[in-house]
Residue, then its C-alpha position, 0 to 999 in steps of 0.5 A: m742886474n741881469v744875468l744871460v748864463d752861458t752853456s758853459v756855466w750850466s753844463l757846469a752846474l748839470r754835470r753829476t760830479q764827485g768832490k766839491p762842485a765848482a765855485e760857479v755853480g753856487e754863483l748860479t744858485s745863487l743868480i736863480a733864487a734871485h731870479r736873475v737869469r735869463i737863457i736864448g733859444p740857442i742855449r737852451q739848443e746846445l744844453l739839450s744836443g747830445i743827450r741819449d736817453e729820452a728821459s733825462f731829455d725830458v727831464l732836463e727840458q722840464n727843469l729849462a721851462a722855468y726860464p723863459d727864452i729872451a725873444l730875439d730880434t732882427a736887430d739881435y742877429v745884426d748886432a751879432a753879425r757886426y760884432f763877428d765882423v768888427c772882431r775878425t778884423k781884430g784877428v779874434q774868432g768866434s762862432n755865431t751864437d757867442f756873437l750871438i749871446c754879445a748882442v742879446a746881452s749889450r740890447r738887453d744891459f745883461a751881464i753875461f756868465t761864462t767859463d769860455k774864456d772868448f769872451i775875454r776876447f770879444a770884450k775888447h772889441v764889443p759892448i759886452r760886461l762879464f759876470g763878476g768881470k771875467p769868466v773865470 
């Protein structure tokens, strides 16, 4: 099964940390080795946004080029809006990008790999699967 990797997981993997890396970094490494990682343009944009150093931007852009964006369809945006509305009526808030991730993953039968706990709440109301059954 392919896995749509959220910004939160990519960010953990890209951080320079001292000591043992987060478990999610090892999981991401395994998914990469198995060629199961998927990405969409809005996640790429979030990852590249805010990088102050042009050289660092260029390196990250080149590294992410190994993962082509999943082409988005009108139906993805319509489903994302539908998921937004369904969740809002249940008192669950989320970003447009989060619901687009849900829609893309649902329509393509991808699991979502995230550390964002909002996705646990979304999964109670929209047809998504979380990688590993939970995001954390």
